[in-house]
PQR file of N, CA, C, O and H, with PARSE charges and radii, in Angstrom:
ATOM      1  N   UNK A   1      27.804  68.765  12.911 -0.4000 1.5000
ATOM      2  CA  UNK A   1      28.245  67.404  13.015 -0.0000 2.0000
ATOM      3  C   UNK A   1      29.763  67.336  13.122  0.5500 1.7000
ATOM      4  O   UNK A   1      30.307  66.504  13.847 -0.5500 1.4000
ATOM      5  N   UNK A   2      30.426  68.202  12.407 -0.4000 1.5000
ATOM      6  CA  UNK A   2      31.892  68.197  12.493 -0.0000 2.0000
ATOM      7  C   UNK A   2      32.348  68.574  13.900  0.5500 1.7000
ATOM      8  O   UNK A   2      33.332  68.040  14.414 -0.5500 1.4000
ATOM      9  H   UNK A   2      29.983  68.878  11.818  0.4000 1.0000
ATOM     10  N   UNK A   3      31.614  69.505  14.513 -0.4000 1.5000
ATOM     11  CA  UNK A   3      31.935  69.909  15.881 -0.0000 2.0000
ATOM     12  C   UNK A   3      31.824  68.706  16.810  0.5500 1.7000
ATOM     13  O   UNK A   3      32.702  68.482  17.644 -0.5500 1.4000
ATOM     14  H   UNK A   3      30.815  69.938  14.096  0.4000 1.0000
ATOM     15  N   UNK A   4      30.745  67.926  16.671 -0.4000 1.5000
ATOM     16  CA  UNK A   4      30.552  66.744  17.516 -0.0000 2.0000
ATOM     17  C   UNK A   4      31.626  65.696  17.237  0.5500 1.7000
ATOM     18  O   UNK A   4      32.085  65.011  18.151 -0.5500 1.4000
ATOM     19  H   UNK A   4      30.031  68.108  15.994  0.4000 1.0000
ATOM     20  N   UNK A   5      32.021  65.576  15.982 -0.4000 1.5000
ATOM     21  CA  UNK A   5      33.094  64.646  15.636 -0.0000 2.0000
ATOM     22  C   UNK A   5      34.398  65.032  16.314  0.5500 1.7000
ATOM     23  O   UNK A   5      35.116  64.176  16.830 -0.5500 1.4000
ATOM     24  H   UNK A   5      31.648  66.133  15.239  0.4000 1.0000
ATOM     25  N   UNK A   6      34.697  66.310  16.310 -0.4000 1.5000
ATOM     26  CA  UNK A   6      35.905  66.799  16.994 -0.0000 2.0000
ATOM     27  C   UNK A   6      35.817  66.555  18.495  0.5500 1.7000
ATOM     28  O   UNK A   6      36.793  66.143  19.123 -0.5500 1.4000
ATOM     29  H   UNK A   6      34.113  67.005  15.891  0.4000 1.0000
ATOM     30  N   UNK A   7      34.643  66.811  19.067 -0.4000 1.5000
ATOM     31  CA  UNK A   7      34.452  66.580  20.498 -0.0000 2.0000
ATOM     32  C   UNK A   7      34.622  65.106  20.862  0.5500 1.7000
ATOM     33  O   UNK A   7      35.075  64.779  21.959 -0.5500 1.4000
ATOM     34  H   UNK A   7      33.851  67.146  18.557  0.4000 1.0000
ATOM     35  N   UNK A   8      34.256  64.221  19.935 -0.4000 1.5000
ATOM     36  CA  UNK A   8      34.372  62.782  20.173 -0.0000 2.0000
ATOM     37  C   UNK A   8      35.779  62.268  19.892  0.5500 1.7000
ATOM     38  O   UNK A   8      36.075  61.098  20.130 -0.5500 1.4000
ATOM     39  H   UNK A   8      33.889  64.486  19.043  0.4000 1.0000
ATOM     40  N   UNK A   9      36.644  63.142  19.385 -0.4000 1.5000
ATOM     41  CA  UNK A   9      38.019  62.740  19.099 -0.0000 2.0000
ATOM     42  C   UNK A   9      38.185  62.002  17.785  0.5500 1.7000
ATOM     43  O   UNK A   9      39.174  61.299  17.581 -0.5500 1.4000
ATOM     44  H   UNK A   9      36.404  64.093  19.191  0.4000 1.0000
ATOM     45  N   UNK A  10      37.212  62.163  16.888 -0.4000 1.5000
ATOM     46  CA  UNK A  10      37.300  61.525  15.577 -0.0000 2.0000
ATOM     47  C   UNK A  10      38.088  62.455  14.662  0.5500 1.7000
ATOM     48  O   UNK A  10      37.705  63.605  14.447 -0.5500 1.4000
ATOM     49  H   UNK A  10      36.409  62.734  17.053  0.4000 1.0000
ATOM     50  N   UNK A  11      39.198  61.939  14.126 -0.4000 1.5000
ATOM     51  CA  UNK A  11      40.075  62.789  13.315 -0.0000 2.0000
ATOM     52  C   UNK A  11      39.428  63.207  11.999  0.5500 1.7000
ATOM     53  O   UNK A  11      39.365  64.395  11.685 -0.5500 1.4000
ATOM     54  H   UNK A  11      39.509  61.005  14.301  0.4000 1.0000
ATOM     55  N   UNK A  12      38.953  62.241  11.237 -0.4000 1.5000
ATOM     56  CA  UNK A  12      38.367  62.528   9.943 -0.0000 2.0000
ATOM     57  C   UNK A  12      36.901  62.103   9.977  0.5500 1.7000
ATOM     58  O   UNK A  12      36.588  60.945  10.255 -0.5500 1.4000
ATOM     59  H   UNK A  12      39.004  61.276  11.492  0.4000 1.0000
ATOM     60  N   UNK A  13      36.021  63.031   9.697 -0.4000 1.5000
ATOM     61  CA  UNK A  13      34.599  62.738   9.812 -0.0000 2.0000
ATOM     62  C   UNK A  13      33.816  63.577   8.813  0.5500 1.7000
ATOM     63  O   UNK A  13      34.078  64.767   8.635 -0.5500 1.4000
ATOM     64  H   UNK A  13      36.275  63.972   9.471  0.4000 1.0000
ATOM     65  N   UNK A  14      32.849  62.934   8.164 -0.4000 1.5000
ATOM     66  CA  UNK A  14      31.941  63.632   7.262 -0.0000 2.0000
ATOM     67  C   UNK A  14      30.530  63.131   7.548  0.5500 1.7000
ATOM     68  O   UNK A  14      30.361  61.982   7.956 -0.5500 1.4000
ATOM     69  H   UNK A  14      32.636  61.968   8.308  0.4000 1.0000
ATOM     70  N   UNK A  15      29.527  63.955   7.347 -0.4000 1.5000
ATOM     71  CA  UNK A  15      28.148  63.519   7.598 -0.0000 2.0000
ATOM     72  C   UNK A  15      27.770  62.233   6.865  0.5500 1.7000
ATOM     73  O   UNK A  15      26.963  61.449   7.364 -0.5500 1.4000
ATOM     74  H   UNK A  15      29.664  64.888   7.015  0.4000 1.0000
ATOM     75  N   UNK A  16      28.347  62.014   5.691 -0.4000 1.5000
ATOM     76  CA  UNK A  16      28.034  60.806   4.920 -0.0000 2.0000
ATOM     77  C   UNK A  16      28.522  59.545   5.632  0.5500 1.7000
ATOM     78  O   UNK A  16      28.016  58.455   5.364 -0.5500 1.4000
ATOM     79  H   UNK A  16      29.003  62.651   5.286  0.4000 1.0000
ATOM     80  N   UNK A  17      29.484  59.673   6.522 -0.4000 1.5000
ATOM     81  CA  UNK A  17      29.970  58.526   7.296 -0.0000 2.0000
ATOM     82  C   UNK A  17      28.852  57.921   8.142  0.5500 1.7000
ATOM     83  O   UNK A  17      28.838  56.711   8.372 -0.5500 1.4000
ATOM     84  H   UNK A  17      29.895  60.558   6.740  0.4000 1.0000
ATOM     85  N   UNK A  18      27.924  58.741   8.604 -0.4000 1.5000
ATOM     86  CA  UNK A  18      26.798  58.235   9.390 -0.0000 2.0000
ATOM     87  C   UNK A  18      25.911  57.322   8.540  0.5500 1.7000
ATOM     88  O   UNK A  18      25.429  56.294   9.015 -0.5500 1.4000
ATOM     89  H   UNK A  18      27.935  59.724   8.417  0.4000 1.0000
ATOM     90  N   UNK A  19      25.706  57.700   7.303 -0.4000 1.5000
ATOM     91  CA  UNK A  19      24.910  56.885   6.377 -0.0000 2.0000
ATOM     92  C   UNK A  19      25.591  55.539   6.163  0.5500 1.7000
ATOM     93  O   UNK A  19      24.939  54.496   6.211 -0.5500 1.4000
ATOM     94  H   UNK A  19      26.098  58.535   6.916  0.4000 1.0000
ATOM     95  N   UNK A  20      26.887  55.561   5.929 -0.4000 1.5000
ATOM     96  CA  UNK A  20      27.669  54.348   5.714 -0.0000 2.0000
ATOM     97  C   UNK A  20      27.609  53.452   6.951  0.5500 1.7000
ATOM     98  O   UNK A  20      27.429  52.240   6.833 -0.5500 1.4000
ATOM     99  H   UNK A  20      27.417  56.408   5.890  0.4000 1.0000
ATOM    100  N   UNK A  21      27.759  54.041   8.124 -0.4000 1.5000
ATOM    101  CA  UNK A  21      27.714  53.272   9.371 -0.0000 2.0000
ATOM    102  C   UNK A  21      26.347  52.660   9.599  0.5500 1.7000
ATOM    103  O   UNK A  21      26.245  51.507  10.017 -0.5500 1.4000
ATOM    104  H   UNK A  21      27.905  55.026   8.220  0.4000 1.0000
ATOM    105  N   UNK A  22      25.302  53.411   9.334 -0.4000 1.5000
ATOM    106  CA  UNK A  22      23.940  52.926   9.524 -0.0000 2.0000
ATOM    107  C   UNK A  22      23.662  51.726   8.621  0.5500 1.7000
ATOM    108  O   UNK A  22      23.129  50.714   9.079 -0.5500 1.4000
ATOM    109  H   UNK A  22      25.385  54.349   8.995  0.4000 1.0000
ATOM    110  N   UNK A  23      24.016  51.833   7.355 -0.4000 1.5000
ATOM    111  CA  UNK A  23      23.794  50.738   6.406 -0.0000 2.0000
ATOM    112  C   UNK A  23      24.607  49.509   6.809  0.5500 1.7000
ATOM    113  O   UNK A  23      24.087  48.393   6.806 -0.5500 1.4000
ATOM    114  H   UNK A  23      24.449  52.654   6.983  0.4000 1.0000
ATOM    115  N   UNK A  24      25.864  49.707   7.151 -0.4000 1.5000
ATOM    116  CA  UNK A  24      26.712  48.590   7.570 -0.0000 2.0000
ATOM    117  C   UNK A  24      26.163  47.925   8.822  0.5500 1.7000
ATOM    118  O   UNK A  24      26.121  46.697   8.902 -0.5500 1.4000
ATOM    119  H   UNK A  24      26.286  50.614   7.153  0.4000 1.0000
ATOM    120  N   UNK A  25      25.743  48.715   9.797 -0.4000 1.5000
ATOM    121  CA  UNK A  25      25.200  48.158  11.046 -0.0000 2.0000
ATOM    122  C   UNK A  25      23.918  47.365  10.794  0.5500 1.7000
ATOM    123  O   UNK A  25      23.735  46.293  11.371 -0.5500 1.4000
ATOM    124  H   UNK A  25      25.777  49.712   9.732  0.4000 1.0000
ATOM    125  N   UNK A  26      23.038  47.871   9.948 -0.4000 1.5000
ATOM    126  CA  UNK A  26      21.806  47.148   9.633 -0.0000 2.0000
ATOM    127  C   UNK A  26      22.117  45.804   8.986  0.5500 1.7000
ATOM    128  O   UNK A  26      21.532  44.786   9.355 -0.5500 1.4000
ATOM    129  H   UNK A  26      23.187  48.742   9.479  0.4000 1.0000
ATOM    130  N   UNK A  27      23.031  45.797   8.028 -0.4000 1.5000
ATOM    131  CA  UNK A  27      23.408  44.550   7.367 -0.0000 2.0000
ATOM    132  C   UNK A  27      24.086  43.592   8.340  0.5500 1.7000
ATOM    133  O   UNK A  27      23.851  42.385   8.282 -0.5500 1.4000
ATOM    134  H   UNK A  27      23.506  46.624   7.729  0.4000 1.0000
ATOM    135  N   UNK A  28      24.916  44.111   9.224 -0.4000 1.5000
ATOM    136  CA  UNK A  28      25.607  43.276  10.208 -0.0000 2.0000
ATOM    137  C   UNK A  28      24.636  42.620  11.179  0.5500 1.7000
ATOM    138  O   UNK A  28      24.907  41.539  11.701 -0.5500 1.4000
ATOM    139  H   UNK A  28      25.106  45.091   9.271  0.4000 1.0000
ATOM    140  N   UNK A  29      23.501  43.278  11.421 -0.4000 1.5000
ATOM    141  CA  UNK A  29      22.495  42.730  12.328 -0.0000 2.0000
ATOM    142  C   UNK A  29      21.513  41.799  11.612  0.5500 1.7000
ATOM    143  O   UNK A  29      20.561  41.309  12.218 -0.5500 1.4000
ATOM    144  H   UNK A  29      23.282  44.156  10.996  0.4000 1.0000
ATOM    145  N   UNK A  30      21.752  41.562  10.328 -0.4000 1.5000
ATOM    146  CA  UNK A  30      20.939  40.599   9.596 -0.0000 2.0000
ATOM    147  C   UNK A  30      19.773  41.177   8.830  0.5500 1.7000
ATOM    148  O   UNK A  30      18.922  40.429   8.347 -0.5500 1.4000
ATOM    149  H   UNK A  30      22.525  41.961   9.836  0.4000 1.0000
ATOM    150  N   UNK A  31      19.711  42.491   8.705 -0.4000 1.5000
ATOM    151  CA  UNK A  31      18.621  43.096   7.937 -0.0000 2.0000
ATOM    152  C   UNK A  31      18.754  42.696   6.465  0.5500 1.7000
ATOM    153  O   UNK A  31      19.861  42.595   5.935 -0.5500 1.4000
ATOM    154  H   UNK A  31      20.401  43.099   9.097  0.4000 1.0000
ATOM    155  N   UNK A  32      17.647  42.478   5.836 -0.4000 1.5000
ATOM    156  CA  UNK A  32      17.609  42.110   4.426 -0.0000 2.0000
ATOM    157  C   UNK A  32      18.130  43.272   3.576  0.5500 1.7000
ATOM    158  O   UNK A  32      17.776  44.427   3.814 -0.5500 1.4000
ATOM    159  H   UNK A  32      16.748  42.561   6.266  0.4000 1.0000
ATOM    160  N   UNK A  33      18.964  42.963   2.593 -0.4000 1.5000
ATOM    161  CA  UNK A  33      19.569  44.001   1.755 -0.0000 2.0000
ATOM    162  C   UNK A  33      18.506  44.850   1.064  0.5500 1.7000
ATOM    163  O   UNK A  33      18.700  46.050   0.871 -0.5500 1.4000
ATOM    164  H   UNK A  33      19.251  42.025   2.400  0.4000 1.0000
ATOM    165  N   UNK A  34      17.381  44.234   0.689 -0.4000 1.5000
ATOM    166  CA  UNK A  34      16.340  44.992  -0.015 -0.0000 2.0000
ATOM    167  C   UNK A  34      15.603  45.948   0.918  0.5500 1.7000
ATOM    168  O   UNK A  34      15.157  47.012   0.490 -0.5500 1.4000
ATOM    169  H   UNK A  34      17.223  43.259   0.845  0.4000 1.0000
ATOM    170  N   UNK A  35      15.475  45.579   2.173 -0.4000 1.5000
ATOM    171  CA  UNK A  35      14.875  46.481   3.159 -0.0000 2.0000
ATOM    172  C   UNK A  35      15.822  47.654   3.412  0.5500 1.7000
ATOM    173  O   UNK A  35      15.391  48.806   3.464 -0.5500 1.4000
ATOM    174  H   UNK A  35      15.837  44.714   2.520  0.4000 1.0000
ATOM    175  N   UNK A  36      17.098  47.360   3.569 -0.4000 1.5000
ATOM    176  CA  UNK A  36      18.096  48.417   3.786 -0.0000 2.0000
ATOM    177  C   UNK A  36      18.138  49.338   2.573  0.5500 1.7000
ATOM    178  O   UNK A  36      18.256  50.555   2.715 -0.5500 1.4000
ATOM    179  H   UNK A  36      17.448  46.424   3.527  0.4000 1.0000
ATOM    180  N   UNK A  37      18.041  48.763   1.397 -0.4000 1.5000
ATOM    181  CA  UNK A  37      18.010  49.550   0.160 -0.0000 2.0000
ATOM    182  C   UNK A  37      16.863  50.557   0.199  0.5500 1.7000
ATOM    183  O   UNK A  37      17.045  51.727  -0.139 -0.5500 1.4000
ATOM    184  H   UNK A  37      17.945  47.774   1.282  0.4000 1.0000
ATOM    185  N   UNK A  38      15.695  50.105   0.608 -0.4000 1.5000
ATOM    186  CA  UNK A  38      14.536  50.990   0.677 -0.0000 2.0000
ATOM    187  C   UNK A  38      14.731  52.075   1.729  0.5500 1.7000
ATOM    188  O   UNK A  38      14.398  53.238   1.498 -0.5500 1.4000
ATOM    189  H   UNK A  38      15.547  49.155   0.883  0.4000 1.0000
ATOM    190  N   UNK A  39      15.269  51.694   2.879 -0.4000 1.5000
ATOM    191  CA  UNK A  39      15.507  52.683   3.933 -0.0000 2.0000
ATOM    192  C   UNK A  39      16.497  53.757   3.481  0.5500 1.7000
ATOM    193  O   UNK A  39      16.360  54.932   3.822 -0.5500 1.4000
ATOM    194  H   UNK A  39      15.539  50.750   3.066  0.4000 1.0000
ATOM    195  N   UNK A  40      17.498  53.331   2.705 -0.4000 1.5000
ATOM    196  CA  UNK A  40      18.520  54.270   2.233 -0.0000 2.0000
ATOM    197  C   UNK A  40      18.026  55.110   1.053  0.5500 1.7000
ATOM    198  O   UNK A  40      18.635  56.121   0.705 -0.5500 1.4000
ATOM    199  H   UNK A  40      17.610  52.376   2.428  0.4000 1.0000
ATOM    200  N   UNK A  41      16.913  54.681   0.440 -0.4000 1.5000
ATOM    201  CA  UNK A  41      16.392  55.415  -0.712 -0.0000 2.0000
ATOM    202  C   UNK A  41      17.135  55.125  -1.996  0.5500 1.7000
ATOM    203  O   UNK A  41      17.139  55.944  -2.915 -0.5500 1.4000
ATOM    204  H   UNK A  41      16.418  53.859   0.722  0.4000 1.0000
ATOM    205  N   UNK A  42      17.767  53.959  -2.068 -0.4000 1.5000
ATOM    206  CA  UNK A  42      18.506  53.585  -3.278 -0.0000 2.0000
ATOM    207  C   UNK A  42      17.581  52.845  -4.241  0.5500 1.7000
ATOM    208  O   UNK A  42      16.722  52.075  -3.811 -0.5500 1.4000
ATOM    209  H   UNK A  42      17.764  53.293  -1.322  0.4000 1.0000
ATOM    210  N   UNK A  43      17.752  53.077  -5.536 -0.4000 1.5000
ATOM    211  CA  UNK A  43      16.945  52.376  -6.533 -0.0000 2.0000
ATOM    212  C   UNK A  43      17.548  51.028  -6.901  0.5500 1.7000
ATOM    213  O   UNK A  43      16.869  50.187  -7.490 -0.5500 1.4000
ATOM    214  H   UNK A  43      18.450  53.703  -5.885  0.4000 1.0000
ATOM    215  N   UNK A  44      18.811  50.814  -6.562 -0.4000 1.5000
ATOM    216  CA  UNK A  44      19.508  49.576  -6.923 -0.0000 2.0000
ATOM    217  C   UNK A  44      20.252  49.034  -5.701  0.5500 1.7000
ATOM    218  O   UNK A  44      20.961  49.790  -5.038 -0.5500 1.4000
ATOM    219  H   UNK A  44      19.363  51.497  -6.083  0.4000 1.0000
ATOM    220  N   UNK A  45      20.108  47.736  -5.386 -0.4000 1.5000
ATOM    221  CA  UNK A  45      20.821  47.180  -4.229 -0.0000 2.0000
ATOM    222  C   UNK A  45      22.343  47.232  -4.382  0.5500 1.7000
ATOM    223  O   UNK A  45      23.064  47.182  -3.385 -0.5500 1.4000
ATOM    224  H   UNK A  45      19.532  47.122  -5.924  0.4000 1.0000
ATOM    225  N   UNK A  46      22.835  47.330  -5.615 -0.4000 1.5000
ATOM    226  CA  UNK A  46      24.286  47.451  -5.817 -0.0000 2.0000
ATOM    227  C   UNK A  46      24.807  48.743  -5.180  0.5500 1.7000
ATOM    228  O   UNK A  46      25.914  48.775  -4.642 -0.5500 1.4000
ATOM    229  H   UNK A  46      22.249  47.370  -6.424  0.4000 1.0000
ATOM    230  N   UNK A  47      24.014  49.787  -5.246 -0.4000 1.5000
ATOM    231  CA  UNK A  47      24.394  51.053  -4.613 -0.0000 2.0000
ATOM    232  C   UNK A  47      24.490  50.866  -3.107  0.5500 1.7000
ATOM    233  O   UNK A  47      25.434  51.337  -2.473 -0.5500 1.4000
ATOM    234  H   UNK A  47      23.115  49.761  -5.684  0.4000 1.0000
ATOM    235  N   UNK A  48      23.509  50.178  -2.541 -0.4000 1.5000
ATOM    236  CA  UNK A  48      23.507  49.925  -1.098 -0.0000 2.0000
ATOM    237  C   UNK A  48      24.727  49.116  -0.690  0.5500 1.7000
ATOM    238  O   UNK A  48      25.335  49.391   0.344 -0.5500 1.4000
ATOM    239  H   UNK A  48      22.742  49.796  -3.057  0.4000 1.0000
ATOM    240  N   UNK A  49      25.088  48.128  -1.485 -0.4000 1.5000
ATOM    241  CA  UNK A  49      26.232  47.271  -1.156 -0.0000 2.0000
ATOM    242  C   UNK A  49      27.548  48.045  -1.150  0.5500 1.7000
ATOM    243  O   UNK A  49      28.489  47.643  -0.466 -0.5500 1.4000
ATOM    244  H   UNK A  49      24.594  47.905  -2.325  0.4000 1.0000
ATOM    245  N   UNK A  50      27.631  49.130  -1.887 -0.4000 1.5000
ATOM    246  CA  UNK A  50      28.864  49.927  -1.878 -0.0000 2.0000
ATOM    247  C   UNK A  50      29.097  50.595  -0.521  0.5500 1.7000
ATOM    248  O   UNK A  50      30.216  51.004  -0.210 -0.5500 1.4000
ATOM    249  H   UNK A  50      26.867  49.456  -2.443  0.4000 1.0000
ATOM    250  N   UNK A  51      28.045  50.702   0.279 -0.4000 1.5000
ATOM    251  CA  UNK A  51      28.157  51.290   1.613 -0.0000 2.0000
ATOM    252  C   UNK A  51      28.561  50.268   2.663  0.5500 1.7000
ATOM    253  O   UNK A  51      28.919  50.639   3.781 -0.5500 1.4000
ATOM    254  H   UNK A  51      27.136  50.369   0.026  0.4000 1.0000
ATOM    255  N   UNK A  52      28.508  48.997   2.322 -0.4000 1.5000
ATOM    256  CA  UNK A  52      28.774  47.910   3.267 -0.0000 2.0000
ATOM    257  C   UNK A  52      30.261  47.839   3.581  0.5500 1.7000
ATOM    258  O   UNK A  52      31.079  47.653   2.680 -0.5500 1.4000
ATOM    259  H   UNK A  52      28.217  48.696   1.414  0.4000 1.0000
ATOM    260  N   UNK A  53      30.616  47.985   4.851 -0.4000 1.5000
ATOM    261  CA  UNK A  53      32.013  47.968   5.277 -0.0000 2.0000
ATOM    262  C   UNK A  53      32.352  46.770   6.164  0.5500 1.7000
ATOM    263  O   UNK A  53      33.322  46.805   6.921 -0.5500 1.4000
ATOM    264  H   UNK A  53      29.952  48.136   5.583  0.4000 1.0000
ATOM    265  N   UNK A  54      31.541  45.705   6.064 -0.4000 1.5000
ATOM    266  CA  UNK A  54      31.782  44.540   6.922 -0.0000 2.0000
ATOM    267  C   UNK A  54      32.986  43.730   6.489  0.5500 1.7000
ATOM    268  O   UNK A  54      33.654  43.139   7.339 -0.5500 1.4000
ATOM    269  H   UNK A  54      30.753  45.676   5.449  0.4000 1.0000
ATOM    270  N   UNK A  55      33.286  43.678   5.222 -0.4000 1.5000
ATOM    271  CA  UNK A  55      34.472  43.009   4.715 -0.0000 2.0000
ATOM    272  C   UNK A  55      34.514  41.505   4.939  0.5500 1.7000
ATOM    273  O   UNK A  55      33.488  40.824   4.918 -0.5500 1.4000
ATOM    274  H   UNK A  55      32.744  44.157   4.532  0.4000 1.0000
ATOM    275  N   UNK A  56      35.723  41.008   5.152 -0.4000 1.5000
ATOM    276  CA  UNK A  56      35.974  39.577   5.256 -0.0000 2.0000
ATOM    277  C   UNK A  56      35.297  38.935   6.462  0.5500 1.7000
ATOM    278  O   UNK A  56      34.917  37.765   6.401 -0.5500 1.4000
ATOM    279  H   UNK A  56      36.556  41.561   5.169  0.4000 1.0000
ATOM    280  N   UNK A  57      35.144  39.663   7.534 -0.4000 1.5000
ATOM    281  CA  UNK A  57      34.505  39.111   8.733 -0.0000 2.0000
ATOM    282  C   UNK A  57      33.087  38.653   8.401  0.5500 1.7000
ATOM    283  O   UNK A  57      32.663  37.585   8.842 -0.5500 1.4000
ATOM    284  H   UNK A  57      35.453  40.613   7.583  0.4000 1.0000
ATOM    285  N   UNK A  58      32.365  39.435   7.642 -0.4000 1.5000
ATOM    286  CA  UNK A  58      30.998  39.078   7.263 -0.0000 2.0000
ATOM    287  C   UNK A  58      30.973  37.819   6.419  0.5500 1.7000
ATOM    288  O   UNK A  58      30.084  36.982   6.577 -0.5500 1.4000
ATOM    289  H   UNK A  58      32.710  40.303   7.283  0.4000 1.0000
ATOM    290  N   UNK A  59      31.937  37.674   5.525 -0.4000 1.5000
ATOM    291  CA  UNK A  59      32.000  36.478   4.689 -0.0000 2.0000
ATOM    292  C   UNK A  59      32.255  35.239   5.534  0.5500 1.7000
ATOM    293  O   UNK A  59      31.608  34.209   5.342 -0.5500 1.4000
ATOM    294  H   UNK A  59      32.660  38.354   5.396  0.4000 1.0000
ATOM    295  N   UNK A  60      33.194  35.336   6.465 -0.4000 1.5000
ATOM    296  CA  UNK A  60      33.494  34.185   7.332 -0.0000 2.0000
ATOM    297  C   UNK A  60      32.304  33.841   8.217  0.5500 1.7000
ATOM    298  O   UNK A  60      32.007  32.664   8.421 -0.5500 1.4000
ATOM    299  H   UNK A  60      33.720  36.172   6.621  0.4000 1.0000
ATOM    300  N   UNK A  61      31.620  34.848   8.745 -0.4000 1.5000
ATOM    301  CA  UNK A  61      30.449  34.614   9.593 -0.0000 2.0000
ATOM    302  C   UNK A  61      29.351  33.914   8.790  0.5500 1.7000
ATOM    303  O   UNK A  61      28.715  32.987   9.290 -0.5500 1.4000
ATOM    304  H   UNK A  61      31.861  35.804   8.580  0.4000 1.0000
ATOM    305  N   UNK A  62      29.129  34.346   7.572 -0.4000 1.5000
ATOM    306  CA  UNK A  62      28.113  33.722   6.720 -0.0000 2.0000
ATOM    307  C   UNK A  62      28.489  32.285   6.400  0.5500 1.7000
ATOM    308  O   UNK A  62      27.629  31.404   6.425 -0.5500 1.4000
ATOM    309  H   UNK A  62      29.645  35.099   7.165  0.4000 1.0000
ATOM    310  N   UNK A  63      29.744  32.033   6.103 -0.4000 1.5000
ATOM    311  CA  UNK A  63      30.188  30.678   5.761 -0.0000 2.0000
ATOM    312  C   UNK A  63      30.017  29.723   6.937  0.5500 1.7000
ATOM    313  O   UNK A  63      29.710  28.548   6.736 -0.5500 1.4000
ATOM    314  H   UNK A  63      30.443  32.748   6.083  0.4000 1.0000
ATOM    315  N   UNK A  64      30.213  30.209   8.160 -0.4000 1.5000
ATOM    316  CA  UNK A  64      30.046  29.361   9.346 -0.0000 2.0000
ATOM    317  C   UNK A  64      28.594  28.938   9.553  0.5500 1.7000
ATOM    318  O   UNK A  64      28.325  27.958  10.248 -0.5500 1.4000
ATOM    319  H   UNK A  64      30.463  31.164   8.324  0.4000 1.0000
ATOM    320  N   UNK A  65      27.670  29.666   8.960 -0.4000 1.5000
ATOM    321  CA  UNK A  65      26.254  29.322   9.109 -0.0000 2.0000
ATOM    322  C   UNK A  65      25.846  28.144   8.233  0.5500 1.7000
ATOM    323  O   UNK A  65      24.795  27.541   8.448 -0.5500 1.4000
ATOM    324  H   UNK A  65      27.889  30.462   8.396  0.4000 1.0000
ATOM    325  N   UNK A  66      26.668  27.819   7.256 -0.4000 1.5000
ATOM    326  CA  UNK A  66      26.371  26.696   6.382 -0.0000 2.0000
ATOM    327  C   UNK A  66      26.546  25.390   7.147  0.5500 1.7000
ATOM    328  O   UNK A  66      27.506  25.219   7.899 -0.5500 1.4000
ATOM    329  H   UNK A  66      27.522  28.309   7.081  0.4000 1.0000
ATOM    330  N   UNK A  67      25.627  24.493   6.950 -0.4000 1.5000
ATOM    331  CA  UNK A  67      25.728  23.173   7.561 -0.0000 2.0000
ATOM    332  C   UNK A  67      25.842  22.153   6.442  0.5500 1.7000
ATOM    333  O   UNK A  67      24.865  21.845   5.758 -0.5500 1.4000
ATOM    334  H   UNK A  67      24.847  24.631   6.339  0.4000 1.0000
ATOM    335  N   UNK A  68      27.043  21.636   6.267 -0.4000 1.5000
ATOM    336  CA  UNK A  68      27.295  20.665   5.217 -0.0000 2.0000
ATOM    337  C   UNK A  68      27.358  19.290   5.870  0.5500 1.7000
ATOM    338  O   UNK A  68      28.166  19.076   6.774 -0.5500 1.4000
ATOM    339  H   UNK A  68      27.837  21.886   6.822  0.4000 1.0000
ATOM    340  N   UNK A  69      26.521  18.354   5.429 -0.4000 1.5000
ATOM    341  CA  UNK A  69      26.514  17.023   6.029 -0.0000 2.0000
ATOM    342  C   UNK A  69      27.760  16.220   5.631  0.5500 1.7000
ATOM    343  O   UNK A  69      28.029  16.023   4.446 -0.5500 1.4000
ATOM    344  H   UNK A  69      25.864  18.528   4.695  0.4000 1.0000
ATOM    345  N   UNK A  70      28.502  15.769   6.619 -0.4000 1.5000
ATOM    346  CA  UNK A  70      29.700  14.969   6.382 -0.0000 2.0000
ATOM    347  C   UNK A  70      29.527  13.600   7.014  0.5500 1.7000
ATOM    348  O   UNK A  70      28.847  13.456   8.030 -0.5500 1.4000
ATOM    349  H   UNK A  70      28.283  15.929   7.582  0.4000 1.0000
ATOM    350  N   UNK A  71      30.138  12.609   6.415 -0.4000 1.5000
ATOM    351  CA  UNK A  71      30.135  11.267   6.951 -0.0000 2.0000
ATOM    352  C   UNK A  71      31.519  10.696   6.746  0.5500 1.7000
ATOM    353  O   UNK A  71      31.923  10.423   5.616 -0.5500 1.4000
ATOM    354  H   UNK A  71      30.691  12.727   5.590  0.4000 1.0000
ATOM    355  N   UNK A  72      32.246  10.514   7.832 -0.4000 1.5000
ATOM    356  CA  UNK A  72      33.582   9.952   7.731 -0.0000 2.0000
ATOM    357  C   UNK A  72      34.534  10.789   6.896  0.5500 1.7000
ATOM    358  O   UNK A  72      35.409  10.254   6.216 -0.5500 1.4000
ATOM    359  H   UNK A  72      31.917  10.736   8.750  0.4000 1.0000
ATOM    360  N   UNK A  73      34.365  12.094   6.948 -0.4000 1.5000
ATOM    361  CA  UNK A  73      35.246  12.978   6.205 -0.0000 2.0000
ATOM    362  C   UNK A  73      34.829  13.172   4.746  0.5500 1.7000
ATOM    363  O   UNK A  73      35.435  13.960   4.020 -0.5500 1.4000
ATOM    364  H   UNK A  73      33.654  12.529   7.500  0.4000 1.0000
ATOM    365  N   UNK A  74      33.783  12.441   4.320 -0.4000 1.5000
ATOM    366  CA  UNK A  74      33.304  12.570   2.955 -0.0000 2.0000
ATOM    367  C   UNK A  74      31.895  13.126   2.973  0.5500 1.7000
ATOM    368  O   UNK A  74      31.161  12.954   3.946 -0.5500 1.4000
ATOM    369  H   UNK A  74      33.291  11.800   4.910  0.4000 1.0000
ATOM    370  N   UNK A  75      31.526  13.779   1.914 -0.4000 1.5000
ATOM    371  CA  UNK A  75      30.169  14.311   1.819 -0.0000 2.0000
ATOM    372  C   UNK A  75      29.177  13.161   1.770  0.5500 1.7000
ATOM    373  O   UNK A  75      29.386  12.178   1.059 -0.5500 1.4000
ATOM    374  H   UNK A  75      32.122  13.919   1.123  0.4000 1.0000
ATOM    375  N   UNK A  76      28.113  13.288   2.519 -0.4000 1.5000
ATOM    376  CA  UNK A  76      27.046  12.283   2.494 -0.0000 2.0000
ATOM    377  C   UNK A  76      26.246  12.415   1.215  0.5500 1.7000
ATOM    378  O   UNK A  76      26.034  13.525   0.728 -0.5500 1.4000
ATOM    379  H   UNK A  76      27.943  14.086   3.096  0.4000 1.0000
ATOM    380  N   UNK A  77      25.810  11.323   0.677 -0.4000 1.5000
ATOM    381  CA  UNK A  77      25.044  11.334  -0.577 -0.0000 2.0000
ATOM    382  C   UNK A  77      23.607  11.688  -0.320  0.5500 1.7000
ATOM    383  O   UNK A  77      22.809  11.747  -1.256 -0.5500 1.4000
ATOM    384  H   UNK A  77      25.982  10.421   1.073  0.4000 1.0000
TER
END
């Protein structure tokens, strides 16, 4: 794997990076954290979340999905 990383021009690479990328990609595509947890073989979803590298972009994307009803600049009752 290190040989392939060098061939691809990746300066720093470890086999565990593939695991991190796979988990992050699954979460970015909307996979349920508990399903990803099972695929990764983790007993706790907190362990799975430590592999998540989406950062602030994921938070902003999630917040944009919220639909808050507004009326004249004020929250509707």
